[in-house]
Each structure stands twice: as C-alpha cells, then as structure tokens.
C-alpha positions as CSV (number, residue, x, y, z in Angstrom):
1,M,0.0,-0.1,-0.1
2,S,1.3,3.6,-0.8
3,A,1.7,6.2,1.7
4,P,-0.9,8.5,2.4
5,L,-1.2,11.7,0.4
6,K,-2.5,15.2,1.3
7,A,-5.7,15.8,-0.5
8,A,-7.0,18.7,0.9
9,N,-7.4,20.9,4.1
10,V,-10.3,20.1,6.2
11,A,-12.0,23.5,5.7
12,D,-12.0,22.8,1.6
13,V,-14.7,20.0,2.5
14,P,-17.3,21.2,4.8
15,P,-20.1,18.9,5.9
16,G,-22.4,18.1,2.9
17,A,-19.9,19.1,0.6
18,A,-17.7,17.5,-2.2
19,K,-14.3,18.1,-3.7
20,Q,-12.6,16.4,-6.5
21,V,-8.6,15.6,-6.0
22,T,-6.2,13.8,-8.3
23,L,-3.7,11.8,-6.2
24,G,-0.8,9.8,-7.9
25,G,-3.1,9.9,-11.2
26,V,-6.1,8.8,-9.7
27,E,-9.4,11.1,-9.5
28,V,-10.9,10.7,-6.2
29,A,-13.8,12.4,-4.9
30,L,-14.2,13.3,-1.0
31,F,-17.2,13.9,0.4
32,N,-18.0,15.3,4.0
33,V,-20.8,13.2,5.5
34,G,-21.6,15.0,8.9
35,G,-18.0,15.4,9.8
36,T,-17.0,12.1,8.5
37,L,-14.6,12.6,5.4
38,C,-15.1,9.6,2.6
39,A,-13.0,9.1,-0.5
40,V,-14.2,7.0,-3.5
41,D,-13.6,6.9,-7.0
42,N,-14.7,10.1,-8.9
43,T,-16.1,8.4,-11.9
44,C,-19.4,6.5,-12.0
45,P,-19.1,3.1,-13.4
46,H,-22.1,3.4,-15.4
47,R,-21.1,6.2,-18.0
48,G,-18.1,8.2,-16.4
49,G,-20.0,10.9,-14.7
50,P,-18.2,13.2,-12.0
51,L,-19.3,12.0,-8.7
52,S,-18.3,14.9,-6.9
53,D,-20.3,17.0,-9.0
54,G,-23.1,15.0,-7.7
55,A,-25.8,15.9,-4.9
56,L,-24.9,14.5,-1.7
57,N,-27.8,13.6,0.8
58,G,-26.6,12.0,4.1
59,A,-24.0,9.5,2.7
60,T,-25.8,9.2,-0.7
61,V,-24.3,10.8,-3.6
62,T,-26.3,10.9,-7.2
63,C,-24.3,11.2,-10.3
64,P,-25.1,13.9,-11.9
65,W,-25.2,12.5,-15.3
66,H,-28.0,9.5,-15.0
67,A,-29.0,9.7,-11.3
68,W,-27.2,6.5,-10.2
69,D,-27.1,6.4,-6.5
70,F,-23.8,5.4,-4.3
71,D,-23.3,5.1,-0.4
72,V,-19.9,7.1,-0.2
73,K,-18.9,5.3,2.9
74,T,-19.2,1.8,1.2
75,G,-19.0,2.6,-2.3
76,A,-22.0,0.2,-2.8
77,C,-24.2,1.2,-5.8
78,L,-27.9,1.6,-4.6
79,T,-29.0,1.8,-8.2
80,N,-27.5,-1.3,-9.6
81,P,-26.0,-3.8,-6.8
82,A,-23.5,-5.1,-9.5
83,A,-21.5,-1.8,-9.5
84,K,-19.4,-0.5,-6.9
85,L,-16.8,2.3,-6.4
86,K,-13.4,1.8,-5.0
87,T,-13.3,3.5,-1.6
88,Y,-9.9,4.9,-0.1
89,P,-8.9,5.3,3.4
90,V,-8.8,8.9,4.8
91,Q,-6.8,10.5,7.8
92,V,-7.3,13.8,9.2
93,Q,-3.7,15.0,10.9
94,G,-4.4,18.5,12.2
95,N,-6.1,20.6,9.1
96,D,-4.7,18.1,6.7
97,V,-6.8,15.5,4.8
98,L,-4.9,12.3,3.9
99,V,-5.8,9.8,1.4
100,T,-4.3,6.7,0.6
101,V,-4.7,5.6,-3.2
C-alpha cells in the first residue's frame, strides 16, 4: 500500500460538500458526511459521470449524469448492486486530509 497523500485541508470540504482531487494519477471524490470524510473513485461506473459534482444527501451521492446512487462510505451502488466504487482510506492530521490511493 502506498503512503497517504495530502488531498485537501479540512476547511476545503465542509459538511455536506464534495471536492474532486487527483492523487497519484487517480481521480478521487472527497465527501464530508456529517464531519466524517470519505473518499471514493470520482468516476461513475455507469457512464463516467463526475461524482464530486453530484448531489450529496446524507451518505448517498447521486451521479449528475444518469442519477445512479452510491453510498460514499462503502462504495455500494444503490441503483445497481452489481456496480461498486473503489473506496480509499482517509486520515485527518491537524488540518490536513490524507488519502491513501
């Protein structure tokens, strides 16, 4: 496993918000679910929509292109159980959000 990389500052992703970052060549969507930061692939497996641009409702993000829903904590697709997002470990150290890709 690689070392954690700085993805953002905590203030960059307030509760209910999302942020797209690229770490080690991987496009990641960061989500703040009630103070808990989650990281998943930013690309919807259905048609490639940018999940960081989707609407976040609780722990569920809706793809802005075709409305597929995903749990950002687990990566599970609520629209098509056969699809799943890759999730990434997140750590907060001081004001830094670190993600391991």
